C-alpha positions, 0 to 999 in steps of 0.5 A: 500500500502506498500513499502520497501526502503533500508537503511544502508544495511538493510530494513525498512518497511513503511506501508501507509494507506489512504481513499482507505483503509477506512480512513475517510479523508487523513488529519490525525491530531492525533494518539493514541493506546488504551489499547486494541491495537486499533489505533485511528486516528483523521481527519478533517472529523471524528474519526477513529478506526483501528484494523489492518485490517479495519477502524470504523468511528465515526461522529456527528449525528444530534440530537444524544447527545451520538454521537461525538459532532464535526467532526474536531479532533485534539487530542486523549488520554486515561485515567486510567479508559479506557476512550478515550478523544477527543479534537477538533475544538469545545471542548473536549469530553470523549468516554466511551467504555462500553456505546459506548457514547460520553460526553462533559467535563466542566471547572470552568469559571471566574464566578466560575460556571462549563461550557462546554469547547467550546474552540479549543483543541490542545491536551489532555494528561493523566499524571497520574492515577488521572490527565489529562491535556488539552491544549486549544487555549484561556483557556490555560492549564486545569487540570482534577483530580481524575476522574472529568470531570470538570477542572480548569485552570493553570496560566502561570509564565513568564520568571523572575517569575514576570508576570502571564498570564491566557489566553494563547495558550497551544498547545502541552503536553508531560509527563516526568514521570521520572522527575515528570513534563510535557513539554508544548509548548505555542504558541508565548512563547516557551517550558514550564514545568508543575510541577506535584506536585506544579501544576505550569507552567513556561517558560524554553526555549523561542523561536518562532518556531511553534510546533504542537506536542511533543514526548519524546525520550528515552534519555529524548530529545523531538521530535518536529513535525512542519509545516516544518517536524520532529526535535529532540530538546535537552532539555539540550542545547536547540538546534534543529537537522536538519529536519528528512524529506528530504523536507517540510512536516507538521507533525501533530502528533507523537507516539512511540507505545508499540513495540517502533515503530514510527508513524508519521501523516501528514496534507495531506500526510497520515500516516507513520509508521517507523520500526527499532530501529535507528530513524536516518534512518527516513530521508532517508526513507522519 
């Protein structure tokens, strides 16, 4: 179903997709576009690949170790080797497109032995050709380097550089390549910065706003998806914009694709695709 809404003397097209189009579930939590141009959508009931016409749905199959390990998907990401990383309610796995198989990843535990990651995974982010960051609920931030599927934890340096925390809830990751850093949202802490060289994580803007997803804007500011809607955060002043939605809507993920078009997924309200260069039109459209 598509519809047009006039905005500032021009039209912005929004295309809507839901279960009637083959989507496995209307609660879409995450979105990703791979190097082949496919759109991937993670839901509470399966992983979906969209080719522009049809959906292919991946789900766990009992006794099939090569199938998706879990059906509740929270994040999707691709790495430099063309693998697809999937984070969910019970860990993180990697989909090899050549073998069409899913494989779990591991982390170094307190006893120094590799263990399969079983934590709730909020986000996976490939920050370079050699590094992938995983944001987890209890293990904090995990870093995977040089093609390894065994990760290590990153301690959090609190304000004042005095206290170090190892068990924290890392929720969202956004790479800032220009400044060789990543923005990390940590629940009940605020916005933090991960230095790609030193591999140190520290708090920059303490706040209590509940953030679900981050996306870097072209001007260096950050789009925040929250339980209330969509906001633009000024990374210099620390100020939030007004809600870009006219009403309350839980934004689960944001993606600016190769065409510079913004895709916004929601919890229970489907997917919104907004075309047009002026993203300030977004609130009027929705």
